[in-house]
C-alpha positions as CSV (number, residue, x, y, z in Angstrom):
1,M,0.1,0.0,-0.3
2,T,1.4,3.5,-0.9
3,N,1.3,6.3,1.8
4,V,-1.1,8.5,-0.1
5,G,-3.8,5.3,0.1
6,F,-2.8,4.2,4.0
7,Q,-3.1,8.8,4.4
8,H,-6.9,8.4,2.7
9,I,-8.1,5.0,5.1
10,L,-6.7,7.2,8.0
11,V,-8.7,10.3,7.2
12,L,-11.7,8.0,6.2
13,M,-11.6,6.4,9.7
14,E,-11.0,9.9,11.5
15,T,-14.2,11.3,10.0
16,G,-16.5,8.8,9.0
17,P,-18.3,7.7,11.2
18,D,-17.7,5.6,14.9
19,I,-21.1,3.5,14.5
20,V,-22.9,2.3,11.6
21,I,-26.4,1.0,12.2
22,I,-28.4,-1.1,9.9
23,G,-32.1,-0.5,10.1
24,A,-34.3,2.8,10.8
25,G,-36.9,0.9,12.4
26,P,-37.8,2.3,16.3
27,S,-34.8,-0.1,16.9
28,G,-32.3,1.9,15.5
29,L,-33.5,5.0,15.5
30,V,-33.2,5.2,18.6
31,A,-30.1,3.6,19.7
32,A,-28.8,6.5,16.2
33,L,-30.8,9.2,18.7
34,T,-29.7,7.8,21.9
35,L,-25.6,7.8,20.5
36,L,-25.4,11.1,19.0
37,Q,-27.1,12.2,22.6
38,E,-23.5,10.4,24.1
39,G,-21.5,12.4,21.6
40,Q,-20.7,9.5,19.0
41,R,-20.7,9.7,14.9
42,V,-23.5,8.0,13.8
43,A,-24.5,6.7,10.0
44,I,-27.7,4.6,9.8
45,Y,-28.7,2.7,6.7
46,D,-32.0,0.8,6.0
47,A,-32.8,-1.1,2.1
48,L,-36.4,0.9,2.1
49,P,-36.7,3.3,0.0
50,K,-38.7,5.0,2.6
51,G,-40.5,4.9,6.4
52,Q,-43.0,2.1,6.0
53,N,-46.3,3.1,5.6
54,S,-48.2,-0.1,7.8
55,S,-47.4,-1.1,11.3
56,R,-45.9,-4.7,12.8
57,A,-47.0,-2.4,16.3
58,A,-50.0,-0.4,17.7
59,A,-48.9,0.3,20.5
60,V,-45.7,1.9,23.0
61,H,-45.7,0.2,26.5
62,A,-45.1,2.3,30.0
63,H,-41.5,0.6,30.3
64,T,-40.4,1.7,26.5
65,L,-41.3,5.0,27.3
66,E,-39.2,4.8,29.8
67,V,-36.1,2.9,29.3
68,F,-34.9,4.6,26.4
69,R,-31.8,3.3,27.7
70,P,-28.9,5.0,26.8
71,F,-25.6,2.3,26.1
72,F,-22.6,5.1,28.0
73,G,-21.7,7.5,29.9
74,F,-23.5,10.2,32.0
75,F,-26.8,8.5,30.6
76,C,-26.1,4.9,32.1
77,R,-26.2,7.6,35.8
78,L,-29.6,9.3,35.3
79,T,-33.2,7.6,36.5
80,P,-35.3,6.4,33.4
81,L,-37.4,9.5,33.8
82,Q,-34.4,11.6,33.6
83,Q,-33.2,10.2,30.6
84,L,-36.9,10.8,29.1
85,H,-36.9,14.2,30.0
86,T,-33.3,14.9,28.4
87,L,-34.2,13.3,25.5
88,G,-37.4,14.5,25.0
89,Y,-38.8,11.3,23.4
90,A,-41.7,10.5,25.8
91,E,-43.5,14.0,26.0
92,A,-43.9,14.4,22.5
93,L,-45.0,10.2,21.6
94,V,-47.5,10.4,24.5
95,S,-49.5,13.4,22.5
96,K,-49.4,12.1,19.6
97,G,-51.2,8.6,20.5
98,I,-54.0,7.9,22.6
99,K,-53.6,6.6,26.6
100,G,-55.4,3.5,26.9
101,Q,-57.0,2.9,30.3
102,G,-56.7,-1.1,30.1
103,V,-58.4,-4.5,27.8
104,V,-61.3,-6.7,29.0
105,N,-61.6,-10.3,27.8
106,Y,-65.1,-11.8,26.8
107,D,-67.0,-15.0,25.6
108,R,-69.0,-13.4,23.0
109,T,-70.9,-11.0,25.7
110,T,-69.6,-12.3,29.2
111,P,-66.4,-10.2,30.6
112,L,-64.0,-12.5,31.6
113,V,-60.9,-10.4,32.7
114,Q,-60.9,-6.9,32.8
115,I,-57.7,-4.5,33.4
116,S,-57.4,-1.4,34.5
117,F,-53.7,-0.2,33.6
118,P,-53.8,2.9,36.0
119,E,-54.8,0.8,38.8
120,Y,-52.3,-1.1,38.4
121,L,-49.8,0.5,37.4
122,Q,-50.2,3.8,39.2
123,G,-47.3,4.7,41.9
124,V,-45.2,2.3,39.1
125,T,-44.4,4.3,36.7
126,E,-44.6,8.1,35.5
127,F,-46.9,5.9,32.0
128,P,-50.1,4.2,34.2
129,F,-52.0,3.4,30.6
130,V,-51.0,2.0,27.0
131,L,-49.6,4.2,24.4
132,L,-51.9,3.5,21.6
133,I,-49.9,4.8,18.3
134,A,-49.1,3.2,15.0
135,Q,-45.5,2.0,14.2
136,H,-45.1,4.7,11.2
137,E,-46.2,7.4,13.3
138,V,-43.5,6.4,15.6
139,E,-40.9,5.4,13.0
140,H,-41.6,8.9,11.1
141,F,-41.0,11.1,14.5
142,L,-37.7,9.4,15.7
143,E,-36.5,10.0,12.3
144,E,-37.6,13.7,12.3
145,R,-35.6,14.2,15.5
146,L,-32.2,12.4,14.2
147,N,-32.8,14.7,11.3
148,E,-32.6,17.2,13.7
149,L,-30.0,16.7,14.4
150,G,-27.8,16.5,11.5
151,V,-28.4,12.5,10.3
152,N,-30.0,11.1,7.5
153,V,-30.5,7.4,7.2
154,R,-29.2,6.3,3.7
155,R,-32.3,4.1,2.3
156,E,-32.3,1.8,-0.4
157,M,-28.9,0.6,1.1
158,R,-29.3,-3.0,0.9
159,L,-25.9,-4.5,2.6
160,K,-24.4,-7.1,0.6
161,E,-21.3,-7.9,3.2
162,V,-19.8,-7.3,6.0
163,E,-15.8,-7.8,6.7
164,A,-13.9,-6.8,10.0
165,S,-10.3,-6.7,10.8
166,E,-8.5,-5.5,14.0
167,S,-6.7,-3.0,11.8
168,E,-9.3,-1.5,9.6
169,G,-11.9,-2.1,11.5
170,I,-15.2,-3.0,10.1
171,K,-16.0,-2.4,6.7
172,L,-19.6,-2.6,5.1
173,T,-20.4,-3.3,1.0
174,F,-24.0,-2.6,0.0
175,E,-25.3,-3.8,-3.4
176,N,-25.3,-0.6,-5.4
177,G,-20.9,-0.9,-5.1
178,E,-21.0,1.9,-1.9
179,T,-19.3,1.1,0.7
180,A,-19.1,2.5,4.8
181,T,-16.4,1.7,6.9
182,A,-16.7,1.9,11.1
183,T,-15.6,1.0,14.4
184,Y,-18.9,-0.7,15.4
185,L,-22.0,-1.9,13.9
186,I,-25.2,-2.2,15.2
187,G,-28.1,-4.7,13.6
188,A,-31.3,-3.5,14.0
189,D,-32.1,-5.1,10.3
190,G,-35.2,-7.1,11.8
191,S,-34.8,-11.5,12.2
192,R,-33.1,-12.3,8.4
193,S,-30.2,-9.9,9.6
194,M,-27.0,-9.5,7.6
195,V,-25.2,-8.3,10.6
196,G,-26.7,-11.3,13.4
197,F,-25.0,-13.5,11.7
């Protein structure tokens, strides 16, 4: 390798992301937002041309609203409620959904089981309800927050190959021929993940 080539690799490693995330569903987007708040350099890629317009989920539970639990440093020393206020997700998400107060299971017209979320969750969480909100709305909200922090999801980027070495870190090759390098890689691309091999 020539000196010019070596310098080029050093520049890539200095200016490229610390962490690449594959998958821009709720898990990937929350990971990206959390890491950005911690000062990490992040890039996020997704195979889809745009966010989903359908939902695989219709609710966000109290523990999820509380936990958006970051991985590093300062945020690990905060309570879940302090983390949410710092990150600013929970209140805005709650304002976009419906607070589900309970469920009732019936046998035809006879109620068999009735659960009141406020009754069981009061005093246990700041969110004593199930937030009814479509997954695509959650994704859209999180992606807007990501864009505000200066990071855009690179779309129509289907991962083809992952290579790792101690000297050059992780190299990703996409089906369109583009490559990316990073120190760490997060697979948030679902059950058929190329990352979680």
